[in-house]
C-alpha positions as semicolon CSV with decimal commas, in nm:
position;residue;x (nm);y (nm);z (nm)
1;M;1,617;-0,262;0,131
2;N;1,266;-0,091;0,001
3;K;1,074;-0,056;0,301
4;I;0,715;-0,114;0,230
5;L;0,456;0,045;0,448
6;V;0,120;-0,251;0,473
7;V;-0,184;-0,013;0,592
8;D;-0,469;-0,251;0,651
9;D;-0,718;-0,306;0,983
10;D;-0,710;-0,695;0,930
11;R;-0,366;-0,782;1,195
12;I;-0,359;-1,124;1,028
13;I;-0,333;-1,004;0,714
14;G;-0,029;-0,735;0,788
15;E;0,134;-0,977;0,989
16;M;0,130;-1,206;0,666
17;L;0,232;-0,970;0,418
18;K;0,514;-0,840;0,687
19;F;0,627;-1,205;0,670
20;A;0,600;-1,274;0,309
21;V;0,752;-0,932;0,213
22;G;1,038;-1,028;0,429
23;S;1,100;-1,311;0,293
24;K;1,185;-1,123;0,000
25;G;1,450;-0,886;0,115
26;Y;1,193;-0,647;0,170
27;F;1,112;-0,445;0,521
28;A;0,737;-0,421;0,611
29;V;0,610;-0,158;0,819
30;I;0,252;-0,253;0,957
31;S;-0,030;0,008;1,047
32;N;-0,398;0,002;1,094
33;K;-0,423;0,339;1,159
34;P;-0,476;0,548;0,791
35;E;-0,423;0,848;1,005
36;Q;-0,089;0,840;1,077
37;T;0,029;0,698;0,695
38;V;0,213;1,068;0,638
39;H;0,379;1,020;0,933
40;N;0,475;0,670;0,889
41;I;0,606;0,756;0,550
42;F;0,827;1,049;0,678
43;H;0,956;0,832;0,961
44;N;1,056;0,535;0,838
45;G;1,142;0,602;0,472
46;I;0,886;0,448;0,299
47;D;0,935;0,331;-0,074
48;L;0,587;0,181;-0,127
49;V;0,242;0,200;0,059
50;M;-0,018;-0,078;0,057
51;L;-0,323;0,034;0,128
52;D;-0,630;-0,127;0,168
53;L;-0,979;0,023;0,090
54;F;-1,148;0,001;0,386
55;I;-0,985;0,058;0,738
56;F;-1,181;0,087;1,036
57;G;-1,467;0,300;0,866
58;V;-1,196;0,534;0,686
59;S;-1,181;0,511;0,312
60;G;-0,856;0,387;0,183
61;I;-0,975;0,651;-0,171
62;E;-0,971;0,945;0,073
63;V;-0,613;0,839;0,250
64;C;-0,500;0,813;-0,110
65;K;-0,602;1,133;-0,214
66;E;-0,467;1,295;0,094
67;L;-0,099;1,118;0,015
68;R;-0,130;1,239;-0,396
69;E;-0,255;1,601;-0,255
70;N;0,053;1,655;-0,010
71;E;0,325;1,794;-0,169
72;T;0,573;1,558;0,009
73;T;0,429;1,250;-0,077
74;A;0,249;1,260;-0,439
75;Q;0,511;1,049;-0,560
76;V;0,517;0,711;-0,293
77;P;0,371;0,446;-0,515
78;I;0,054;0,351;-0,355
79;L;-0,086;-0,019;-0,400
80;M;-0,458;-0,016;-0,357
81;M;-0,593;-0,389;-0,198
82;S;-0,960;-0,496;-0,168
83;G;-1,202;-0,792;-0,164
84;L;-1,462;-0,591;-0,310
85;S;-1,539;-0,626;-0,679
86;G;-1,563;-0,350;-0,885
87;V;-1,354;-0,083;-0,709
88;K;-1,058;-0,100;-0,937
89;K;-1,105;0,215;-1,131
90;K;-1,202;0,387;-0,825
91;C;-0,857;0,335;-0,633
92;L;-0,692;0,441;-0,975
93;A;-0,867;0,744;-0,992
94;A;-0,781;0,828;-0,675
95;G;-0,442;0,821;-0,783
96;A;-0,308;0,450;-0,700
97;T;-0,025;0,303;-0,902
98;D;-0,182;-0,036;-0,879
99;F;-0,442;-0,248;-0,741
100;I;-0,490;-0,555;-0,635
101;S;-0,782;-0,800;-0,555
102;K;-0,778;-0,990;-0,207
103;P;-0,728;-1,278;-0,165
104;F;-0,429;-1,219;-0,409
105;E;-0,175;-1,537;-0,489
106;M;0,147;-1,387;-0,375
107;K;0,332;-1,439;-0,718
108;T;0,118;-1,171;-0,832
109;L;0,179;-0,944;-0,556
110;F;0,564;-0,955;-0,537
111;S;0,497;-0,899;-0,915
112;K;0,341;-0,561;-0,874
113;I;0,579;-0,497;-0,577
114;E;0,887;-0,529;-0,824
115;T;0,723;-0,367;-1,054
116;I;0,649;-0,046;-0,921
117;L;0,920;-0,047;-0,724
118;T;1,133;-0,096;-1,054
119;Q;0,945;0,209;-1,240
120;K;0,990;0,395;-0,909
121;N;1,385;0,380;-0,922
122;V;1,418;0,457;-1,311
């Protein structure tokens, strides 16, 4: 079972994503503490990180860069998400594997998750 870490400060979005990915056979870990992302990846054996652009004033771009610069987390796929327009290029430049705009349709989200995890396991 693939494990997905959702890093978002909106509790409702986190719980909704936990339920949604669980319905597709994934296990979700929810965190609103971006500073614990590296710890959560190791402690929970995470296969994919879903990372919000802004979490309690912390830049998801900086968290993404930190994950990419850390030799032990550099290969973990990151799906960044945001409700802001025009940020996709910045997220991808920071090292995100892919980007999804909020609000998103579940069909689009699951397509991106499946594509990312399939590429990771090749």
